N, C-alpha and C positions, 0 to 999 in steps of 0.2 A: 504493500500500500504506500510505501515511501519512495522517494526518488533514489536513483542509483547513488547519488552523492551522499544522501543521508544514511544509506544502508551499507556503504563500503567500509572497509576496516583499515584504510590507510591513515587514519588519525593516530593509531598507535596506542590507544588507551589501554590495551592489554599487555603492555610491556612491563618488565620488572620494576621500572621506575614508578609507574602508577600503582602497581600492586603493593609496593612498599608504602606508598602514601595511604592506601586503603587500610593497611594494618595499623599505621600510625593514627589515622583518624578514629579507628575503633578504640584505641587505647593510648591517648596522648599523655605524655609526661607532664606532671605538675608537681612542683616541689612540695606543696602542702596537700593538695587534694588527691594526687595520684603519683606518688613517688616511685612506683614500680612500672609506670607507663613507658612507652617507647619515646625516646628522644629524637627529634627531627633533625637529622644531619644531611637530609637530601634536598634542602631548600636553599638556593643561592640568593639569600636576601640579606641586605645590609641594615642591621638595626643598631650598629655601634655608635652612630653619631646623630641619631634622631633628636637627642636632647639639645643639640645646637640649633636645629630647625625650630624646635619648640620654644627655645629661648628667644630666637629672632621674632617669632610670631607674637610672643608675649610683649616684646618691646615695640612692635609695630602694629598696633590694633587697627589702624586705618586700613592697612592692606588686607588683613583678615576680614574686616568689616566692609570691604568693597567701597572704600572712600578715598578721595583725593583732597588733600588739604582740609580734611574734616567734612567735606561735602560728599554725600552719597552718589555713587555712579551706578547703583544697582540697575536702574531702568535701562541705561545704555548697554550694560552687559547682558541684561535679560532678553533683549531683542535680538533679531537675526543678525548674525555676523557672516561676513564673506568667508568661504572655506579656505581662503589663502592663509588665514590666521592673523592675529593681531600683529601689526608691524613692529611695535615695541618689543613684543615677546620674541619674535624671530631675530631681531637685532641683538638682544641680550644673549640669546642662545648661541649665535655664531661667535660672539665675543668670548663667551665662556669656552666654546670648543677651541678657539685660538689659544686661550690660556692653558687648557689641558695639554696642548701640543707645544708648550713652551714658547708661544708666540712666534713659532718658526713658519707658520702658514698664516695666510690672511683669507678668511672665508667670506663669501658674499651672501647676505641674507636673501637675495633674490633667487639663490640656488637651493634654498631650504624648503622642504615640504614637511608639514606637520602631520603626524599620524597618532592614532591611539595606541601608543606603545611600540616597541621594536618588533613585536610579532606582526603587527599590521604593516610596519615598514618593510620587513622582509618579504611578506606576501605581495605587497603592492609592487615591489621591484620585480618579483617573479612574473607578475601579470604584465609588466611593462617589457620585460626582456625575453620571455620564453613563451612559446605556444605549447599547448598540450602535447606530450610525447617528446618534447625536447628536454635536454639535460643540463644540469649544473654540476660541476665537480666540487667536492667538499672533503677536506682533509679529516681523517679520523685520528683520534677519537673526537667526537663533537657533541655539542649541546645535548644533555641526557634526556632520556624519556621519550625518544623519537619525536621530540618537539620540532626539530628542523624538518622532519618528515611531514609533520602537520603543517607547519608554517609555509613550507616551500612547495609541498606536493598536493595536499588534501583537496583544496578547492581549485588550484591552478591547473592540475593535471600534468605538471612538469615532473621530471624524474631526477633522482640524485644518483650520481656515480661516485663512490668513495675514492679519495686519494689515500692509499694505505700507508700510514706512517707507523714506525716501530720504536720500541724503547732503545734499540741499539744506538741511536743518535739523539735520544731525548725527545722522540716523536717529532722531529723537525721535518719540514717539507723539503724534498729534494727534486731536482730536475727529472731524475729517473722516475720517481713516483708520479709526477705530473704526466709524463709521457705514457706511463703504463695505464693510468686511469683513462687518458684520452683514447688510447688504443682499445681498451675494454669497451668504452662507449661506442666506438665505431663498430666493433664486433656485434654489439647489441642493436645496431642500426639506429643509434641515438645521435641526433645532432647536438653537439655541445655548444651552449650559448655563453658560458662563463665559468668563473671560479669564485666560490664564496668561501670566506674564512673568517674566524673570529680572532681579533687581535686587540688586547690580550685574549688568550685562549680560555674557553670554557669547554672542557673541564681541567685543562693542564695548569692554568694559572701562570702561564709564561707569555712573554712578549716575543713577537717574531723578530728574527735577526734581519739585518739589511740584506744578507745573502739570500735568505728565504724570500724576501720581498722581490729581490732582483730576479730570482728564478721564476716567480709568478709573472712579473712584468714581461720578461723575455718570452715566456710561454704564451701569454695572452696576446702579445704583439705579433708573434709568429702565426697564431691561429685566428687573429682578428675577432676575438671574443671579449666579453666583459669581465670586470672585477667588481665584486661586492665585498667590501671590508666592513664587517660588523665590529664596531669599536665601542660597544656599550660599557666595557670595563676600563676605558682609557683613564679614568680618574682614580682607579684603585691601584695604579702602579706604584710600588714602594720606591723603586729606583727610577725616578722620572727621566733620567738621561737615557734609559734603555728602550723607551717606547718611541717607535717611529711610525707615524701614521702613513697610510698608503699615499696620501697627498704629498707629504714631505718626501717620501721615497721618489715620487715622480719628479718633484722639484729638484732633488739632488741630481737627477739625471737629465735635467733641462728638457722635460717633456711637456711643458705647459702649453705650447702652441702646436701640438701634434694631434693627430687623430686619436691617439691613445688617451689623451686628456679627457675626451668626451665619453670614454667607455669605462670610467672608474666612478664608483658610487659608494658612499659611506652610510652606514646605519648607526644611529646613536639614540640614546634615551636617558632619562633621569632616574630610571628604576634602580640601577646598581650603584652608580657613583654617589647619588644623593639619597638612596634608600626610599624612593617614592614610587614603587610599582603601582600602588593604588591610584595614583594621579593620572596614570596612562599618558605619559608624555614620551612620544617617540618622534623620530625625524629621519628623513632621507636628505643627504647632501649629494648633489650631482652637478657636474659642469655641462651636462647634456640638456639643452633647452627642451628637446622633445620629451625626454624622460621627466623633467620637472613639470612640464605642462600636463602630461598624461597622469602622472602620480598625483598632482594637485587635484585634478578632476576626480580621481578615484578616492581621494581622501575624504570626500563628502560622505562616504559610507562609514567613516570612523573618525568623527571630529573630536577635538579636545574642547571642553566647555570654555566659554569666554571667561567665566569666573576663575577657572583654574589658570588660564593663561595670564590673566591680570595679576593674580596673587603671586605667581612664581616669577613674573617679570619684575615685580617690585622687589622680591627677595634676592634674585640673582643679579639685579642691577646694583645692589649694595655691595660694592667691591670689597669693603672691609670684611663683611660677613662671608662672601664667597671665597676670599683668599684664606680666611681663618678655617672655614669648613674644609676646603680641599686639603690643606696642610694637616689639620688635626685628624681628619678622617683617615688619611694615609698612614699616619703614625699609629693610630689605634688598630688599623687592619694589620699592619706589620707586626705589632706587639702580639696580637691575638694569633696570627699565623705562626709566629715563632714559638708561642706557648704550645700550640698543637703539635708542631713538628718535633719539638724537644721531648714532649711526653711520649709521642709515638716512637721516637728513636730509643728512649729508655726501655720500651717494651719490645724492641727488636724489629720495628717497622721502618722501612725506608720510604721517603717521599721524593717525588721528582722535584729537583731544585726549581723553585718558582719565585716570581717577583711581582705578582699581581693577583687580583681576583679575590673571591670570598670563600675559597676552598683549597684543599690540597689533593693531589693525585697520589694515592697511597699504594705502594707495592705490597700486596699480600699473597704473592705467588707461592711463597714458601709454606703457606697453610693449606694449599690445595691437595686433595687426595690424588688427583691426576691433573695433567696439563690439558684440561678440557673446560668448556663452558658449562657443562653439566656440573662439574666439581665447583666451579665458581658460583653457580646458583645454590648448591648445597651450603657453601660457606656463607653466602649472603643470607640465606634463610636462617641460619644459626645466629648471625649477627643481629638480624631484625627480631626474631622470635625469642631467643634465649638471652642474648646480651642486652637487647632492648634498644638498639640504635638503628634508625633508618638511614642507610647510606646508599649511594648509587653504584651498582656494579658496572664494571667496564663494558659488559655486553649491552647495557642500555645506552651506552655512549658510542656504540659501534666500534669499540676497540677490538683489534684483531688478535690481541694476546690476552688469554684468560688470567685473572688474578689481580687486576688493577681496580681500584675503587676510588670514587670521589667522596670526600668528607667536607661538608660545609661548616664553617666556624663563626660566621658573623651574624647568624640569625637567632642567637641565644645569649643569655647572660654568661659572665665568666664562671659563676658558680655552677650553672648547668653544664658548661663545657667540662668542668672538673669532675662532675658526676659521670659524664660520658667517658672521660679518660679512666676513671676508676673502674667502670664497667669493662672497658677494653682490657685493663690490667688483669682483672679476675677471670676474664673470659679467654685470655690469650692461650693458656695451656689447653683448655678444652677444645679449641678449634684445631689443635695439632694432633689430637688422637683420632682414631678411626671414626668416621662420621656416624652420628646417631640420629634417630628420628625423635621428633618432639612435637609438642602441641602448644599453640599460643596460649591455651588456657592456663598453663603452668605459670606464665609470666603475668597473669592477671589476678592471681590470688591476693586477697586483701589481708595484710598482716598488721598487727597492732603497733609495732614499733619499727623505727628505721633500722635498728641493729638486727632485728630478726629478719628484715627484708634482705639485708646484705648477706647474712648467714645463709638464708634460703637460696639466694642467687649463686653463692659460691658452691653450694651442694648441687644445685640443679645443673650447673655447667658441666659437672662430671657424671652425674647419675641419670639424667633425664632420658627416657627411652621411648616416649610416645611420639606421634607424628604431627608435623606442622602443616597446615593446609592454607594455601592461598586461594582466595575466591576468584 
């Protein structure tokens, strides 16, 4: 009775990423109300600096109250607005993007298209660049939970061909991997329209090297295709000198006035850097007038409210606040990341060396029963159901090597992260023995005191023998 689009399964809702979320939502951790619940480490959300935003709002009641110089502008904002977006908001966004890139680039507000989040931005670009059945190349591992499959494929009908990267070189993109992916697409009779990558990477937490960017630029120039650079984590880079935007890479090669310049597009949002995913602020930056025009028309299907644009334009135009926020946020993220990496190292876990993002890419291959994704799933089920942590397995990120996991660290308090680390500590030895079957019911028992809970967890990690079911 439904359309083919509504009934198809390309959304990826049945992936392990979403299954872990389902288990978490059934039994969420709460320090007081549910201390035995599952801790959410699968959500790349930045809650570490929201207090700075709240402080600014408290100090600027006119902005929050939709006023200018004490006079209400509610009626102006409540009425119809052009879907091009508020000019003042677009101006402050490109200025902020310039700052994020060390003022090494100068972006033009006329080249900016506003969208309801980066999800909408990525899909809009796919509608602009690819017809159904045409392909985009995407390096692995990528954006967990099959979300890029949803964003790029579900409604557009486009296809994804992975660029297979490995741990042998830190999952860096190579010229050979690009060529191999292109050849694979040709064998599948897929016309390749571009390369999409996240920089900094989700889930790796790394910035791309100039060499990697040059490989992509050379490859794209040779094949006359597009580049989409998803830079939503640009403001989370701990070492700012190491982040090179694709625009800067092109400028370094003096490609501003070439055909290549018009085939490069950037996706950005305020969801990660400013911790505002609920505000749904996304954007496309492109030097291609045809893409800007088409994307602007498409943006009418997912507009940002005028009230939101006004409020955030006031906040981001406060240079003192914006500078303080970006600096303080990076320091807090780095401190939190170092805390997680240090604790994991003490327990015998290695992490990919990273310098950005809200997560760590953790090597747990030594805990696998066998070098298979089946074994990875067994380990993941233990971590979720017995240890009580929802983390993202590498398979959900299309990683080609079993045993890698993404752990998020910025969506919780420091105290909750310490509880998570304690659980890893007591669960470490259990995951190294022969796999056992278990049931989520065991981790949902209500015990009277915190000490009894810890004792119970310690015992259950070694003795539990019933089966865990994922719905």
